[in-house]
N, C-alpha and C positions, 0 to 999 in steps of 0.2 A: 929448169928444174923444178918441182915445188915442194917444201917443207908446212910439217907431212907431210906424208903422201896417204894419211889415211885422219881421220878425229874422233874420238870416241867420248861422245860425253858419258855416259855409261845410263843410268838409272834417273830419268825427267821427272818432277812434279806437275800434271793434268796440269796446261795454260803454259807451262812457265816458259822460258827463253836459254838459251843459254850457245856464249859465245866465243868465238877461238879464232888468232890472232894467226894469217899462214902467209907464209914468204914463197914469192916467186926467185928465184938465181939468173938471170943471163948465165948462162956456161961458155957461148961463145965468141968472136970474138968482133961481132956487131951488134949495133941495140937491135932490139924488138922492140916493137911498136904490140900495144895486145888492142886486137879486135872489144872480146866481151870477156867478163867472165859470168858463163851459163850453169845454175842448177837445177839439175833437170826434175826437181820437186817442187810444191810449191809452197812444203814447210821450209824451206832455209830460201834466205837471202843472204847476201853477198854486198859489200861495194863494189857502185861503179869503178870501171878500170880503164874505160873505152876510152885506146888513144893517147894510152902513158909511156910514154916509154922507157925502156930499161938501156940502159952504155952496156959494154962490154965487159962481165965480172963485177955488175952493181944487182944491186934486189928492190926490189920494193918487197909489201906487206898489205895484205888488206882482212880484212875482219868475217869470216863466217857465221853466221848467226839458225839456226835450228830454232824454231817455232814447237814446242808441243802440240799437240792438241791436247780435246780432254778428256778424248777418246786414247782408254790402259794401250801399250801396243807396244811392239821395232816401227821406229823410223830411217829410213834410208834415203843419200841423196846423196849423185854423183855431180860433180862441181869440175868444170870447163874452161879448160884456159887455151884460149882459142889465140891467135897469133898471126901479125902478117907475112905473108912468106911461107907458112907450114903452115900445111894438108892436116893434118895430126893435132887433134889438141889432148893439152897434157890434163889427165886427170887426179883428181881425187877425191875418199872419200868421206861424207860424215855421216854417224850412223847415232843411233839415242835412244831409248827404251821407255817412253811414259808410264809410268809406275804408280797409285796410288802406294802408301807408306807401309803396307797389306798388298803381296797377290796371292791369285790361287795360279801351282802348275796343275794339267790342262786347266784354259781361263774359262773352255766348255765344256761340255758330256751332250755322248751319246747314249738316250736309251735304245734299250732292246723297242725292237730286236737288232736292229744292224751294232748294237753298244751294248758291252754290259751292265747286269740287275746290280748292282753292286762296283761302282767307282771311283776310285781312291784321285784324291786332291790330294796335293801340297800345298797348305797355305803357311808363308810366313813373313818377319816383319826386314822389309830391308836397313831396319839403321836396329835387329837385333834385338831390341828390346822383346821382352815377356808377356806376352797379351792370353786375354782368352775368349774359345769363341762361345757366344751366347749361347747363339742356336740356329741349327740348320733347318732351312725349306718348312723353319717356322714349326720344330720338336727339336727336344735337346739332341744334341750333336752323338755322331756317332763315329769316338777315334780308334786307331790302334795303336799301341803301343805306350801308350799313355788313360789315366784313369783319373779324371774331375776333382774326386772325392780324395784322392793321397798323395797326387803327383802336384808339385808346382807349377805355374804356369808356366807356358816356354817360350820360342820364340818363331818353334818351327810344331807345324803338327800335321796329322796326315790323315786327312776327314774321312770316309766313305758315304759315300753321296748314295743311299738305298733307295730303286728307282717301284720293290716293289711291293705290290701288294698297290699300286697305284695306277686307276682307272685311266681308260685316255680321258677321261673329262677333265682329270686333277693333274696333267702332264703343264706344267708349271715355264711360263718360255723363260726362266730364268731362276736358278737355284740360287736363296737369297740366306748369305753364309752372315750372321752376326755377332757382335765383335763386341770388345770395352775399352775399343781405342776409340774415343774422342773422333780423332786425327783422319778417321773410319770406320767407320760403323755397323755399313755393310758396304762385304763382295756381293756382285750377281754373276754366275758363273750361266755363263749362254744355256738353252736347253739347243740343241743339233735338231730339226724337226722339222717338214717343210711346212709347218703350219703356221707358224712364228718368220718364216723369214718375214725380212722389209724393204722391198723393193723402192730405193731411194729418189722416190716422185718429184720433189723437192731437195734442192743441196745444205744439207745442216752438217752438223758438226758433231752432233751423234746421232742414232736414232732410236737407245734407248734412255732414260732417263734415269739415275743415282736417286731418288732422294733421301737417302740415308735416312737417320730414325723421326719423325710426325710422333706429337703429341696426340693421343684421342683429343678432339675437339676443338682443338684450336691451330688457327694457321700458318702456314709454311707458305712461304713465295717464292719461287721455276722459274728462273731467265732462260728459256730458248733461244739461240740464236741461232740463224740462216745465216746461208753464204750466199745469198743472193735479193735484188730487191722486193717488195712486193707490196702493190698501192693500195689495193682491194682488202675489202674487208677482210678479218679473217675471224675465223669459229670452229672452238675448238668442241669434242666430241667425246665420249669414255668416262674412267675414269672412279665406275663405281658406285661404291660406302668412303669413296677419295675423298668427296667432297671439291669434284674441278669444276673452278671460275674463271672463266679468263677475262683477266687484269684489262688489257690495253696492251696495244703493239708501240714501238717507237723505233723511228730509222736510225742507223747508224751509217758509216761512212762504208762500210764496206758491206750490210748485208740490214735485216730487220729482225728483230727483238722481241719476242714472242714474251710478255710475262704472264704468269699462268700463278692463282693461292688455290692449294691445300689443304679442305676442311677434312681429315676423317673423323666421318660417325665415332661416336663413343663403342660402338659394336663393333668396329673392324682391330680389335687386334691383332696386331701377330706379328710377321712376315705379312706381304703383297707384291701379286702385279698383278698391274692393270692395265690391258691397248685404249688407250688416246687416239685422236686421229682429228692432224689439222688439216684446212681446207681453205683455200682464198677466194671460194666460190669455184671454180675449176678448174682445184688439181685435187687432189686429199690425198695425206701425206697419213699414212700408218707407223705409231714407236708406242712403244710401252715403256713402265713407267716400275719401278720398286724400289719398295723400300720395309721398313718397319716402322709399323704405329704401338707404342707404347703404351702406357694409361696411365689420364693425365689427372693431375696429384691433387692429393685431399682435398672437395671445398673451392679446386680451382672452375671456374665458373666457364657455360658450351660460350663460344666464341660463331657471333652468323657472319659471317661478311657482307658488309654492305657501300654502296655505291660502288660495285662490280659488276657484271654481268654476268649472267650463268652460263656456261655451258653448255652448246644443245647438246642434248641424250637424245 
């Protein structure tokens, strides 16, 4: 018998880990030898229990660890306990939801003609602290049941995402919502459109980069982790007015890290969504980057990247 029968870690910050201690009890009159404790998902790891013997009426414990990816969304795994002489495994569920301090429900939008012209989205803080929404798709936000000129900040808003009047060429791959929360200044709602479909060519943690807030003319460095070893020289293309540069790559124990630098132009103020492409000479991986560029502080000199390799455009 496994206890608890299920573990729910609730909301987990991106990249964090949660551990639960699980008990296995032998309810029979004979000793039981464990063969393995196997999770069905790579996001979950467990203590090695192979060969462990549980005496009659006795119990042992093991740890089940859920590693949250950097991509928001639910995570679920089943842990199977296999024992000698038993054809059927004992199972337990491990689940959690990777979430930023703020979340949007739904997290994706379907534009016309398949979806509504005006979509309703609930934006809320998981810690229930009030916050403000500064912009929606680069424009003043449209609220339902809230007047920012009169009402105090809230922990939950109903936001209207309006596709009316948007030309096909203006359709964003992500609807960017800007907030005043320093720990979550930007939320990107994926726009469901076949033009923005991103096929996984390289194994990556995410195929959309949330760059957060950038200052015009000031560099910001972003690390992109790939879950595979790439020995060939990497090249990055795209970025538009975001001034994309490839600083270099480094080998990790379980993959490759690509270090990018963005230095947005002074004219690139506001919300942005730009396509990028990573290539190793044999394969090309498309992805998107989104965020918000705010004006540089008065008197701030423009910073030009030095001793770095410019992106191929």
